[in-house]
VMD Tcl script that builds the backbone (N, CA, C; Angstrom):
set m [mol new atoms 519]
animate dup $m
set s [atomselect $m all]
$s set {name element resname resid chain x y z} {
  {N N MET 1 A 188.067 305.230 -25.512}
  {CA C MET 1 A 187.627 304.880 -26.846}
  {C C MET 1 A 186.164 304.433 -26.855}
  {N N PHE 2 A 185.730 303.812 -25.764}
  {CA C PHE 2 A 184.408 303.208 -25.740}
  {C C PHE 2 A 183.296 304.205 -26.053}
  {N N TYR 3 A 183.384 305.416 -25.559}
  {CA C TYR 3 A 182.297 306.373 -25.723}
  {C C TYR 3 A 182.391 307.208 -27.001}
  {N N VAL 4 A 183.448 307.081 -27.751}
  {CA C VAL 4 A 183.611 307.900 -28.955}
  {C C VAL 4 A 182.466 307.646 -29.934}
  {N N LEU 5 A 182.105 306.401 -30.152}
  {CA C LEU 5 A 181.015 306.092 -31.074}
  {C C LEU 5 A 179.712 306.715 -30.603}
  {N N VAL 6 A 179.395 306.534 -29.344}
  {CA C VAL 6 A 178.143 307.044 -28.795}
  {C C VAL 6 A 178.072 308.562 -28.921}
  {N N VAL 7 A 179.186 309.218 -28.644}
  {CA C VAL 7 A 179.215 310.679 -28.636}
  {C C VAL 7 A 179.285 311.260 -30.039}
  {N N GLU 8 A 180.044 310.665 -30.919}
  {CA C GLU 8 A 180.363 311.293 -32.203}
  {C C GLU 8 A 179.541 310.828 -33.393}
  {N N LEU 9 A 178.798 309.737 -33.269}
  {CA C LEU 9 A 178.087 309.207 -34.426}
  {C C LEU 9 A 177.088 310.208 -35.003}
  {N N SER 10 A 176.331 310.857 -34.155}
  {CA C SER 10 A 175.340 311.811 -34.676}
  {C C SER 10 A 176.009 312.986 -35.381}
  {N N PHE 11 A 177.163 313.426 -34.880}
  {CA C PHE 11 A 177.890 314.523 -35.531}
  {C C PHE 11 A 178.454 314.079 -36.879}
  {N N THR 12 A 178.910 312.836 -36.942}
  {CA C THR 12 A 179.426 312.298 -38.199}
  {C C THR 12 A 178.309 312.240 -39.237}
  {N N LEU 13 A 177.144 311.791 -38.816}
  {CA C LEU 13 A 176.005 311.733 -39.740}
  {C C LEU 13 A 175.582 313.128 -40.183}
  {N N ASP 14 A 175.558 314.057 -39.259}
  {CA C ASP 14 A 175.209 315.439 -39.603}
  {C C ASP 14 A 176.200 316.014 -40.610}
  {N N ALA 15 A 177.470 315.684 -40.453}
  {CA C ALA 15 A 178.508 316.214 -41.344}
  {C C ALA 15 A 178.346 315.730 -42.779}
  {N N ILE 16 A 177.720 314.558 -42.964}
  {CA C ILE 16 A 177.519 314.073 -44.336}
  {C C ILE 16 A 176.106 314.372 -44.836}
  {N N GLY 17 A 175.367 315.183 -44.088}
  {CA C GLY 17 A 174.085 315.664 -44.570}
  {C C GLY 17 A 172.853 314.967 -44.040}
  {N N VAL 18 A 172.993 314.061 -43.087}
  {CA C VAL 18 A 171.829 313.389 -42.511}
  {C C VAL 18 A 171.238 314.309 -41.453}
  {N N GLU 19 A 170.014 314.757 -41.690}
  {CA C GLU 19 A 169.375 315.683 -40.762}
  {C C GLU 19 A 168.206 315.059 -40.016}
  {N N SER 20 A 167.705 313.953 -40.495}
  {CA C SER 20 A 166.552 313.303 -39.884}
  {C C SER 20 A 166.940 312.675 -38.547}
  {N N THR 21 A 166.270 313.130 -37.491}
  {CA C THR 21 A 166.563 312.553 -36.171}
  {C C THR 21 A 166.188 311.078 -36.137}
  {N N GLY 22 A 165.172 310.693 -36.894}
  {CA C GLY 22 A 164.794 309.285 -36.958}
  {C C GLY 22 A 165.894 308.433 -37.583}
  {N N ALA 23 A 166.480 308.932 -38.663}
  {CA C ALA 23 A 167.571 308.203 -39.324}
  {C C ALA 23 A 168.794 308.133 -38.412}
  {N N ILE 24 A 169.110 309.231 -37.760}
  {CA C ILE 24 A 170.257 309.249 -36.838}
  {C C ILE 24 A 170.027 308.256 -35.695}
  {N N GLY 25 A 168.819 308.236 -35.168}
  {CA C GLY 25 A 168.491 307.291 -34.100}
  {C C GLY 25 A 168.566 305.850 -34.565}
  {N N ALA 26 A 168.050 305.574 -35.767}
  {CA C ALA 26 A 168.079 304.210 -36.296}
  {C C ALA 26 A 169.510 303.742 -36.535}
  {N N ILE 27 A 170.331 304.609 -37.093}
  {CA C ILE 27 A 171.727 304.238 -37.341}
  {C C ILE 27 A 172.466 304.047 -36.022}
  {N N SER 28 A 172.173 304.869 -35.042}
  {CA C SER 28 A 172.770 304.696 -33.712}
  {C C SER 28 A 172.350 303.358 -33.108}
  {N N ALA 29 A 171.094 302.991 -33.299}
  {CA C ALA 29 A 170.606 301.709 -32.781}
  {C C ALA 29 A 171.315 300.541 -33.459}
  {N N ILE 30 A 171.558 300.658 -34.758}
  {CA C ILE 30 A 172.275 299.600 -35.473}
  {C C ILE 30 A 173.696 299.470 -34.924}
  {N N GLY 31 A 174.365 300.605 -34.687}
  {CA C GLY 31 A 175.702 300.564 -34.074}
  {C C GLY 31 A 175.659 299.924 -32.693}
  {N N SER 32 A 174.608 300.209 -31.949}
  {CA C SER 32 A 174.462 299.620 -30.616}
  {C C SER 32 A 174.246 298.111 -30.686}
  {N N LEU 33 A 173.583 297.654 -31.736}
  {CA C LEU 33 A 173.445 296.203 -31.913}
  {C C LEU 33 A 174.814 295.560 -32.109}
  {N N GLY 34 A 175.693 296.261 -32.825}
  {CA C GLY 34 A 177.062 295.767 -32.966}
  {C C GLY 34 A 177.739 295.632 -31.610}
  {N N THR 35 A 177.494 296.594 -30.730}
  {CA C THR 35 A 178.064 296.542 -29.386}
  {C C THR 35 A 177.537 295.329 -28.628}
  {N N ALA 36 A 176.237 295.084 -28.736}
  {CA C ALA 36 A 175.653 293.926 -28.052}
  {C C ALA 36 A 176.227 292.615 -28.588}
  {N N VAL 37 A 176.376 292.515 -29.898}
  {CA C VAL 37 A 176.942 291.304 -30.500}
  {C C VAL 37 A 178.393 291.119 -30.049}
  {N N GLY 38 A 179.153 292.204 -30.013}
  {CA C GLY 38 A 180.538 292.116 -29.549}
  {C C GLY 38 A 180.619 291.646 -28.102}
  {N N ALA 39 A 179.761 292.169 -27.246}
  {CA C ALA 39 A 179.751 291.758 -25.841}
  {C C ALA 39 A 179.335 290.294 -25.713}
  {N N PHE 40 A 178.333 289.901 -26.478}
  {CA C PHE 40 A 177.872 288.518 -26.436}
  {C C PHE 40 A 178.962 287.557 -26.903}
  {N N SER 41 A 179.757 287.984 -27.861}
  {CA C SER 41 A 180.816 287.112 -28.394}
  {C C SER 41 A 181.911 286.843 -27.368}
  {N N PHE 42 A 182.012 287.699 -26.346}
  {CA C PHE 42 A 183.057 287.490 -25.348}
  {C C PHE 42 A 182.935 286.117 -24.695}
  {N N GLY 43 A 181.723 285.659 -24.466}
  {CA C GLY 43 A 181.533 284.352 -23.842}
  {C C GLY 43 A 182.208 283.234 -24.615}
  {N N ARG 44 A 182.198 283.329 -25.929}
  {CA C ARG 44 A 182.839 282.312 -26.763}
  {C C ARG 44 A 184.339 282.553 -26.941}
  {N N LEU 45 A 184.747 283.820 -26.866}
  {CA C LEU 45 A 186.147 284.161 -27.125}
  {C C LEU 45 A 187.005 284.205 -25.863}
  {N N ALA 46 A 186.389 284.259 -24.702}
  {CA C ALA 46 A 187.132 284.431 -23.448}
  {C C ALA 46 A 188.189 283.350 -23.246}
  {N N ARG 47 A 187.929 282.154 -23.715}
  {CA C ARG 47 A 188.891 281.057 -23.541}
  {C C ARG 47 A 190.225 281.341 -24.230}
  {N N LEU 48 A 190.219 282.272 -25.196}
  {CA C LEU 48 A 191.450 282.636 -25.895}
  {C C LEU 48 A 192.343 283.536 -25.050}
  {N N GLY 49 A 191.771 284.135 -24.003}
  {CA C GLY 49 A 192.537 284.971 -23.084}
  {C C GLY 49 A 192.733 286.391 -23.586}
  {N N PRO 50 A 193.224 287.238 -22.694}
  {CA C PRO 50 A 193.378 288.654 -23.026}
  {C C PRO 50 A 194.431 288.930 -24.099}
  {N N ALA 51 A 195.357 288.008 -24.320}
  {CA C ALA 51 A 196.353 288.217 -25.375}
  {C C ALA 51 A 195.701 288.235 -26.747}
  {N N VAL 52 A 194.491 287.693 -26.849}
  {CA C VAL 52 A 193.744 287.695 -28.105}
  {C C VAL 52 A 192.569 288.663 -28.035}
  {N N THR 53 A 191.783 288.590 -26.961}
  {CA C THR 53 A 190.544 289.377 -26.917}
  {C C THR 53 A 190.793 290.879 -26.817}
  {N N VAL 54 A 191.760 291.296 -26.029}
  {CA C VAL 54 A 192.011 292.735 -25.879}
  {C C VAL 54 A 192.519 293.346 -27.180}
  {N N PRO 55 A 193.531 292.768 -27.832}
  {CA C PRO 55 A 193.952 293.346 -29.118}
  {C C PRO 55 A 192.855 293.278 -30.183}
  {N N ALA 56 A 192.079 292.205 -30.193}
  {CA C ALA 56 A 190.993 292.104 -31.179}
  {C C ALA 56 A 189.976 293.223 -30.960}
  {N N ALA 57 A 189.658 293.494 -29.708}
  {CA C ALA 57 A 188.703 294.556 -29.395}
  {C C ALA 57 A 189.234 295.919 -29.828}
  {N N PHE 58 A 190.484 296.203 -29.493}
  {CA C PHE 58 A 191.074 297.479 -29.899}
  {C C PHE 58 A 191.169 297.585 -31.415}
  {N N ALA 59 A 191.526 296.497 -32.086}
  {CA C ALA 59 A 191.658 296.526 -33.546}
  {C C ALA 59 A 190.303 296.777 -34.210}
  {N N LEU 60 A 189.259 296.080 -33.757}
  {CA C LEU 60 A 187.930 296.301 -34.330}
  {C C LEU 60 A 187.456 297.727 -34.088}
  {N N SER 61 A 187.584 298.175 -32.858}
  {CA C SER 61 A 187.161 299.531 -32.527}
  {C C SER 61 A 187.945 300.552 -33.348}
  {N N GLY 62 A 189.243 300.353 -33.437}
  {CA C GLY 62 A 190.087 301.274 -34.206}
  {C C GLY 62 A 189.753 301.287 -35.682}
  {N N ALA 63 A 189.546 300.103 -36.250}
  {CA C ALA 63 A 189.186 300.032 -37.670}
  {C C ALA 63 A 187.864 300.756 -37.924}
  {N N GLY 64 A 186.918 300.572 -37.020}
  {CA C GLY 64 A 185.636 301.254 -37.165}
  {C C GLY 64 A 185.760 302.763 -37.047}
  {N N LEU 65 A 186.554 303.217 -36.082}
  {CA C LEU 65 A 186.748 304.664 -35.923}
  {C C LEU 65 A 187.472 305.266 -37.123}
  {N N LEU 66 A 188.449 304.538 -37.660}
  {CA C LEU 66 A 189.099 304.998 -38.891}
  {C C LEU 66 A 188.066 305.118 -40.007}
  {N N GLY 67 A 187.193 304.124 -40.116}
  {CA C GLY 67 A 186.142 304.176 -41.119}
  {C C GLY 67 A 185.218 305.359 -40.917}
  {N N LEU 68 A 184.842 305.621 -39.678}
  {CA C LEU 68 A 183.993 306.782 -39.394}
  {C C LEU 68 A 184.693 308.082 -39.752}
  {N N GLY 69 A 185.998 308.134 -39.501}
  {CA C GLY 69 A 186.755 309.344 -39.795}
  {C C GLY 69 A 186.786 309.684 -41.272}
  {N N PHE 70 A 186.727 308.653 -42.116}
  {CA C PHE 70 A 186.816 308.872 -43.558}
  {C C PHE 70 A 185.490 308.677 -44.291}
  {N N ALA 71 A 184.450 308.250 -43.591}
  {CA C ALA 71 A 183.166 307.961 -44.235}
  {C C ALA 71 A 182.544 309.223 -44.813}
  {N N ASP 72 A 182.013 309.078 -46.025}
  {CA C ASP 72 A 181.346 310.220 -46.666}
  {C C ASP 72 A 179.959 309.862 -47.178}
  {N N ALA 73 A 179.474 308.679 -46.792}
  {CA C ALA 73 A 178.139 308.248 -47.196}
  {C C ALA 73 A 177.529 307.407 -46.079}
  {N N VAL 74 A 176.223 307.379 -46.025}
  {CA C VAL 74 A 175.519 306.676 -44.949}
  {C C VAL 74 A 175.892 305.195 -44.864}
  {N N PRO 75 A 175.940 304.450 -45.961}
  {CA C PRO 75 A 176.310 303.030 -45.818}
  {C C PRO 75 A 177.688 302.831 -45.173}
  {N N ALA 76 A 178.640 303.678 -45.522}
  {CA C ALA 76 A 179.977 303.575 -44.932}
  {C C ALA 76 A 179.930 303.883 -43.436}
  {N N VAL 77 A 179.127 304.861 -43.051}
  {CA C VAL 77 A 178.981 305.195 -41.628}
  {C C VAL 77 A 178.349 304.035 -40.874}
  {N N VAL 78 A 177.327 303.413 -41.460}
  {CA C VAL 78 A 176.661 302.288 -40.797}
  {C C VAL 78 A 177.637 301.133 -40.587}
  {N N VAL 79 A 178.380 300.775 -41.625}
  {CA C VAL 79 A 179.351 299.681 -41.506}
  {C C VAL 79 A 180.405 300.024 -40.459}
  {N N ALA 80 A 180.927 301.233 -40.505}
  {CA C ALA 80 A 181.951 301.643 -39.538}
  {C C ALA 80 A 181.391 301.648 -38.114}
  {N N ALA 81 A 180.150 302.075 -37.950}
  {CA C ALA 81 A 179.534 302.083 -36.617}
  {C C ALA 81 A 179.371 300.664 -36.089}
  {N N VAL 82 A 178.989 299.736 -36.942}
  {CA C VAL 82 A 178.833 298.348 -36.512}
  {C C VAL 82 A 180.185 297.752 -36.125}
  {N N VAL 83 A 181.210 298.008 -36.932}
  {CA C VAL 83 A 182.554 297.490 -36.628}
  {C C VAL 83 A 183.059 298.088 -35.318}
  {N N THR 84 A 182.887 299.392 -35.144}
  {CA C THR 84 A 183.279 300.028 -33.889}
  {C C THR 84 A 182.498 299.417 -32.733}
  {N N GLY 85 A 181.204 299.237 -32.920}
  {CA C GLY 85 A 180.381 298.640 -31.879}
  {C C GLY 85 A 180.830 297.238 -31.520}
  {N N LEU 86 A 181.162 296.425 -32.508}
  {CA C LEU 86 A 181.665 295.078 -32.224}
  {C C LEU 86 A 182.908 295.144 -31.336}
  {N N GLY 87 A 183.826 296.037 -31.696}
  {CA C GLY 87 A 185.042 296.190 -30.884}
  {C C GLY 87 A 184.737 296.696 -29.493}
  {N N ASN 88 A 183.850 297.690 -29.396}
  {CA C ASN 88 A 183.502 298.240 -28.084}
  {C C ASN 88 A 182.830 297.202 -27.204}
  {N N GLY 89 A 181.941 296.408 -27.794}
  {CA C GLY 89 A 181.266 295.370 -27.015}
  {C C GLY 89 A 182.222 294.329 -26.477}
  {N N LEU 90 A 183.219 293.997 -27.261}
  {CA C LEU 90 A 184.233 293.040 -26.817}
  {C C LEU 90 A 185.221 293.678 -25.855}
  {N N LEU 91 A 185.423 294.982 -26.001}
  {CA C LEU 91 A 186.444 295.680 -25.210}
  {C C LEU 91 A 186.167 295.656 -23.707}
  {N N LEU 92 A 184.963 296.000 -23.310}
  {CA C LEU 92 A 184.696 296.113 -21.872}
  {C C LEU 92 A 184.879 294.802 -21.120}
  {N N PRO 93 A 184.254 293.694 -21.532}
  {CA C PRO 93 A 184.488 292.460 -20.771}
  {C C PRO 93 A 185.928 291.961 -20.878}
  {N N SER 94 A 186.572 292.200 -22.018}
  {CA C SER 94 A 187.967 291.768 -22.170}
  {C C SER 94 A 188.886 292.522 -21.219}
  {N N MET 95 A 188.715 293.837 -21.178}
  {CA C MET 95 A 189.557 294.650 -20.294}
  {C C MET 95 A 189.263 294.346 -18.824}
  {N N LEU 96 A 187.995 294.185 -18.493}
  {CA C LEU 96 A 187.625 293.922 -17.108}
  {C C LEU 96 A 188.171 292.576 -16.645}
  {N N SER 97 A 188.041 291.560 -17.476}
  {CA C SER 97 A 188.561 290.249 -17.072}
  {C C SER 97 A 190.084 290.262 -16.996}
  {N N TRP 98 A 190.727 291.023 -17.874}
  {CA C TRP 98 A 192.178 291.146 -17.824}
  {C C TRP 98 A 192.602 291.868 -16.545}
  {N N ALA 99 A 191.901 292.950 -16.228}
  {CA C ALA 99 A 192.247 293.730 -15.036}
  {C C ALA 99 A 192.009 292.941 -13.754}
  {N N LEU 100 A 190.955 292.155 -13.711}
  {CA C LEU 100 A 190.623 291.436 -12.477}
  {C C LEU 100 A 191.263 290.059 -12.393}
  {N N GLY 101 A 191.752 289.558 -13.518}
  {CA C GLY 101 A 192.260 288.191 -13.571}
  {C C GLY 101 A 193.398 287.886 -12.615}
  {N N SER 102 A 194.211 288.853 -12.300}
  {CA C SER 102 A 195.352 288.590 -11.421}
  {C C SER 102 A 195.058 288.918 -9.960}
  {N N LEU 103 A 193.846 289.362 -9.660}
  {CA C LEU 103 A 193.506 289.767 -8.293}
  {C C LEU 103 A 192.876 288.616 -7.528}
  {N N THR 104 A 193.056 288.647 -6.233}
  {CA C THR 104 A 192.393 287.658 -5.390}
  {C C THR 104 A 190.912 287.980 -5.334}
  {N N PHE 105 A 190.142 287.004 -4.911}
  {CA C PHE 105 A 188.704 287.194 -4.805}
  {C C PHE 105 A 188.375 288.371 -3.890}
  {N N GLU 106 A 189.123 288.521 -2.819}
  {CA C GLU 106 A 188.877 289.590 -1.860}
  {C C GLU 106 A 189.129 290.974 -2.450}
  {N N GLN 107 A 190.012 291.077 -3.407}
  {CA C GLN 107 A 190.355 292.364 -4.013}
  {C C GLN 107 A 189.421 292.751 -5.165}
  {N N ARG 108 A 188.691 291.814 -5.679}
  {CA C ARG 108 A 187.913 292.060 -6.904}
  {C C ARG 108 A 186.766 293.041 -6.717}
  {N N GLY 109 A 186.130 293.058 -5.565}
  {CA C GLY 109 A 185.032 293.998 -5.337}
  {C C GLY 109 A 185.500 295.439 -5.405}
  {N N ARG 110 A 186.579 295.726 -4.701}
  {CA C ARG 110 A 187.137 297.078 -4.717}
  {C C ARG 110 A 187.633 297.439 -6.112}
  {N N ALA 111 A 188.295 296.509 -6.767}
  {CA C ALA 111 A 188.814 296.775 -8.109}
  {C C ALA 111 A 187.678 297.017 -9.099}
  {N N THR 112 A 186.584 296.301 -8.947}
  {CA C THR 112 A 185.435 296.526 -9.817}
  {C C THR 112 A 184.869 297.922 -9.596}
  {N N GLY 113 A 184.865 298.387 -8.352}
  {CA C GLY 113 A 184.419 299.746 -8.058}
  {C C GLY 113 A 185.326 300.789 -8.704}
  {N N VAL 114 A 186.630 300.577 -8.635}
  {CA C VAL 114 A 187.581 301.492 -9.272}
  {C C VAL 114 A 187.380 301.462 -10.788}
  {N N TRP 115 A 187.201 300.274 -11.330}
  {CA C TRP 115 A 186.965 300.114 -12.762}
  {C C TRP 115 A 185.721 300.890 -13.194}
  {N N THR 116 A 184.642 300.717 -12.466}
  {CA C THR 116 A 183.390 301.398 -12.795}
  {C C THR 116 A 183.553 302.908 -12.707}
  {N N SER 117 A 184.248 303.382 -11.683}
  {CA C SER 117 A 184.500 304.820 -11.546}
  {C C SER 117 A 185.286 305.347 -12.739}
  {N N ALA 118 A 186.316 304.618 -13.132}
  {CA C ALA 118 A 187.128 305.031 -14.281}
  {C C ALA 118 A 186.287 305.065 -15.552}
  {N N LEU 119 A 185.379 304.120 -15.696}
  {CA C LEU 119 A 184.508 304.089 -16.865}
  {C C LEU 119 A 183.635 305.339 -16.915}
  {N N PHE 120 A 183.082 305.734 -15.780}
  {CA C PHE 120 A 182.222 306.920 -15.756}
  {C C PHE 120 A 183.022 308.215 -15.909}
  {N N VAL 121 A 184.235 308.251 -15.405}
  {CA C VAL 121 A 185.092 309.420 -15.644}
  {C C VAL 121 A 185.389 309.513 -17.144}
  {N N GLY 122 A 185.653 308.376 -17.760}
  {CA C GLY 122 A 185.883 308.353 -19.206}
  {C C GLY 122 A 184.673 308.820 -19.984}
  {N N GLN 123 A 183.495 308.472 -19.514}
  {CA C GLN 123 A 182.267 308.922 -20.165}
  {C C GLN 123 A 182.165 310.443 -20.132}
  {N N PHE 124 A 182.586 311.042 -19.042}
  {CA C PHE 124 A 182.558 312.498 -18.916}
  {C C PHE 124 A 183.650 313.151 -19.772}
  {N N VAL 125 A 184.845 312.583 -19.745}
  {CA C VAL 125 A 185.999 313.188 -20.410}
  {C C VAL 125 A 185.966 312.989 -21.928}
  {N N CYS 126 A 185.380 311.911 -22.394}
  {CA C CYS 126 A 185.419 311.563 -23.817}
  {C C CYS 126 A 184.988 312.701 -24.739}
  {N N PRO 127 A 183.801 313.283 -24.555}
  {CA C PRO 127 A 183.420 314.340 -25.494}
  {C C PRO 127 A 184.334 315.551 -25.435}
  {N N LEU 128 A 184.858 315.850 -24.256}
  {CA C LEU 128 A 185.780 316.979 -24.120}
  {C C LEU 128 A 187.084 316.696 -24.861}
  {N N ALA 129 A 187.584 315.487 -24.718}
  {CA C ALA 129 A 188.831 315.113 -25.380}
  {C C ALA 129 A 188.660 315.097 -26.898}
  {N N VAL 130 A 187.557 314.529 -27.374}
  {CA C VAL 130 A 187.331 314.488 -28.818}
  {C C VAL 130 A 187.149 315.902 -29.360}
  {N N LEU 131 A 186.469 316.755 -28.615}
  {CA C LEU 131 A 186.309 318.146 -29.038}
  {C C LEU 131 A 187.669 318.840 -29.136}
  {N N ALA 132 A 188.527 318.619 -28.156}
  {CA C ALA 132 A 189.853 319.231 -28.179}
  {C C ALA 132 A 190.680 318.719 -29.359}
  {N N VAL 133 A 190.652 317.411 -29.584}
  {CA C VAL 133 A 191.404 316.836 -30.699}
  {C C VAL 133 A 190.815 317.320 -32.024}
  {N N SER 134 A 189.485 317.413 -32.097}
  {CA C SER 134 A 188.838 317.923 -33.318}
  {C C SER 134 A 189.293 319.340 -33.618}
  {N N GLY 135 A 189.352 320.173 -32.581}
  {CA C GLY 135 A 189.795 321.547 -32.771}
  {C C GLY 135 A 191.243 321.618 -33.213}
  {N N ALA 136 A 192.078 320.781 -32.640}
  {CA C ALA 136 A 193.501 320.793 -32.975}
  {C C ALA 136 A 193.770 320.271 -34.384}
  {N N LEU 137 A 192.949 319.326 -34.838}
  {CA C LEU 137 A 193.191 318.698 -36.142}
  {C C LEU 137 A 192.306 319.249 -37.259}
  {N N GLY 138 A 191.404 320.146 -36.918}
  {CA C GLY 138 A 190.589 320.769 -37.952}
  {C C GLY 138 A 189.253 320.117 -38.220}
  {N N GLY 139 A 188.829 319.218 -37.384}
  {CA C GLY 139 A 187.495 318.650 -37.565}
  {C C GLY 139 A 187.348 317.290 -36.943}
  {N N PRO 140 A 186.094 316.855 -36.786}
  {CA C PRO 140 A 185.843 315.567 -36.131}
  {C C PRO 140 A 186.295 314.365 -36.953}
  {N N GLY 141 A 186.272 314.461 -38.269}
  {CA C GLY 141 A 186.735 313.340 -39.086}
  {C C GLY 141 A 188.191 313.012 -38.811}
  {N N ALA 142 A 189.010 314.038 -38.750}
  {CA C ALA 142 A 190.436 313.829 -38.458}
  {C C ALA 142 A 190.629 313.296 -37.050}
  {N N ALA 143 A 189.822 313.780 -36.113}
  {CA C ALA 143 A 189.925 313.300 -34.731}
  {C C ALA 143 A 189.555 311.825 -34.643}
  {N N LEU 144 A 188.473 311.433 -35.327}
  {CA C LEU 144 A 188.073 310.026 -35.312}
  {C C LEU 144 A 189.134 309.145 -35.953}
  {N N ALA 145 A 189.714 309.615 -37.049}
  {CA C ALA 145 A 190.769 308.844 -37.705}
  {C C ALA 145 A 191.982 308.694 -36.787}
  {N N LEU 146 A 192.364 309.774 -36.103}
  {CA C LEU 146 A 193.498 309.686 -35.176}
  {C C LEU 146 A 193.198 308.729 -34.035}
  {N N LEU 147 A 192.017 308.831 -33.447}
  {CA C LEU 147 A 191.661 307.932 -32.348}
  {C C LEU 147 A 191.593 306.484 -32.821}
  {N N GLY 148 A 191.128 306.276 -34.049}
  {CA C GLY 148 A 191.132 304.935 -34.619}
  {C C GLY 148 A 192.542 304.397 -34.766}
  {N N ALA 149 A 193.440 305.242 -35.248}
  {CA C ALA 149 A 194.842 304.833 -35.401}
  {C C ALA 149 A 195.467 304.526 -34.041}
  {N N VAL 150 A 195.166 305.341 -33.042}
  {CA C VAL 150 A 195.686 305.092 -31.684}
  {C C VAL 150 A 195.173 303.754 -31.166}
  {N N SER 151 A 193.919 303.447 -31.441}
  {CA C SER 151 A 193.350 302.176 -31.005}
  {C C SER 151 A 194.024 300.991 -31.696}
  {N N VAL 152 A 194.314 301.123 -32.983}
  {CA C VAL 152 A 195.007 300.050 -33.707}
  {C C VAL 152 A 196.425 299.882 -33.156}
  {N N VAL 153 A 197.097 300.981 -32.871}
  {CA C VAL 153 A 198.435 300.900 -32.267}
  {C C VAL 153 A 198.355 300.228 -30.894}
  {N N ALA 154 A 197.313 300.548 -30.124}
  {CA C ALA 154 A 197.125 299.897 -28.821}
  {C C ALA 154 A 196.933 298.393 -29.006}
  {N N ALA 155 A 196.202 298.002 -30.045}
  {CA C ALA 155 A 196.002 296.576 -30.323}
  {C C ALA 155 A 197.336 295.886 -30.571}
  {N N VAL 156 A 198.161 296.503 -31.381}
  {CA C VAL 156 A 199.473 295.926 -31.687}
  {C C VAL 156 A 200.334 295.879 -30.424}
  {N N GLY 157 A 200.317 296.963 -29.648}
  {CA C GLY 157 A 201.115 297.008 -28.422}
  {C C GLY 157 A 200.707 295.951 -27.421}
  {N N VAL 158 A 199.419 295.772 -27.235}
  {CA C VAL 158 A 198.953 294.756 -26.290}
  {C C VAL 158 A 199.287 293.365 -26.810}
  {N N ARG 159 A 199.116 293.168 -28.094}
  {CA C ARG 159 A 199.419 291.848 -28.655}
  {C C ARG 159 A 200.903 291.518 -28.524}
  {N N LEU 160 A 201.753 292.502 -28.785}
  {CA C LEU 160 A 203.192 292.264 -28.641}
  {C C LEU 160 A 203.582 292.062 -27.183}
  {N N GLY 161 A 202.860 292.726 -26.279}
  {CA C GLY 161 A 203.111 292.562 -24.843}
  {C C GLY 161 A 202.595 291.241 -24.317}
  {N N ARG 162 A 201.719 290.607 -25.086}
  {CA C ARG 162 A 201.152 289.302 -24.777}
  {C C ARG 162 A 200.753 289.157 -23.311}
  {N N PRO 163 A 199.656 289.786 -22.906}
  {CA C PRO 163 A 199.209 289.625 -21.522}
  {C C PRO 163 A 198.935 288.163 -21.211}
  {N N ALA 164 A 199.203 287.802 -19.989}
  {CA C ALA 164 A 199.022 286.410 -19.574}
  {C C ALA 164 A 197.548 286.031 -19.632}
  {N N PRO 165 A 197.242 284.811 -20.078}
  {CA C PRO 165 A 195.862 284.374 -20.049}
  {C C PRO 165 A 195.328 284.375 -18.620}
  {N N MET 166 A 194.027 284.575 -18.488}
  {CA C MET 166 A 193.419 284.637 -17.158}
  {C C MET 166 A 193.694 283.394 -16.351}
  {N N THR 167 A 193.640 282.220 -16.980}
  {CA C THR 167 A 193.826 280.992 -16.234}
  {C C THR 167 A 195.264 280.872 -15.732}
  {N N ALA 168 A 196.233 281.319 -16.527}
  {CA C ALA 168 A 197.634 281.249 -16.098}
  {C C ALA 168 A 197.886 282.222 -14.947}
  {N N VAL 169 A 197.285 283.399 -15.024}
  {CA C VAL 169 A 197.453 284.376 -13.957}
  {C C VAL 169 A 196.819 283.873 -12.676}
  {N N ALA 170 A 195.614 283.319 -12.793}
  {CA C ALA 170 A 194.915 282.819 -11.610}
  {C C ALA 170 A 195.667 281.648 -11.001}
  {N N ALA 171 A 196.258 280.777 -11.830}
  {CA C ALA 171 A 196.999 279.645 -11.314}
  {C C ALA 171 A 198.268 280.075 -10.596}
  {N N ALA 172 A 198.865 281.166 -11.067}
  {CA C ALA 172 A 200.107 281.632 -10.451}
  {C C ALA 172 A 199.849 282.331 -9.114}
  {N N ALA 173 A 198.636 282.794 -8.882}
  {CA C ALA 173 A 198.307 283.550 -7.659}
  {C C ALA 173 A 198.170 282.685 -6.444}
}
mol reanalyze $m
mol bondsrecalc $m
mol representation Tube
mol addrep $m
């Protein structure tokens, strides 16, 4: 989900008639600011644990992608990009801390390497997957809406699964 905004935003803007590369770049930069704000917010939200931060990240990202899927005007695209960016920025540190929280210190280096590898594989696969879903559903708007819905469902699933807070997992280890 993380790379969908980066990959698809320019196509979404083109689909609603934005042809200026400067405008596309500026709107992309605004979405990226949302990502930075979301990542920065993790420092304040981390104390709530992954049972809150992971679903919140998926919900924000999903809501933004749903908005992008249905957006038909530049202001709607900008708002959706910022919301998606907020979720994406929160998503990476939330998922990483959740994944590493139950590991011993000795295991964390290797796990971080696996995590980073998976992130880069996702970066490669993302545009291919979105292209395939776009083709199957008849366009990128439908694909973004579906991916947004999947992200919201993931938020609900993680929240219902209630992952253990990092401190509880670390204490149990």
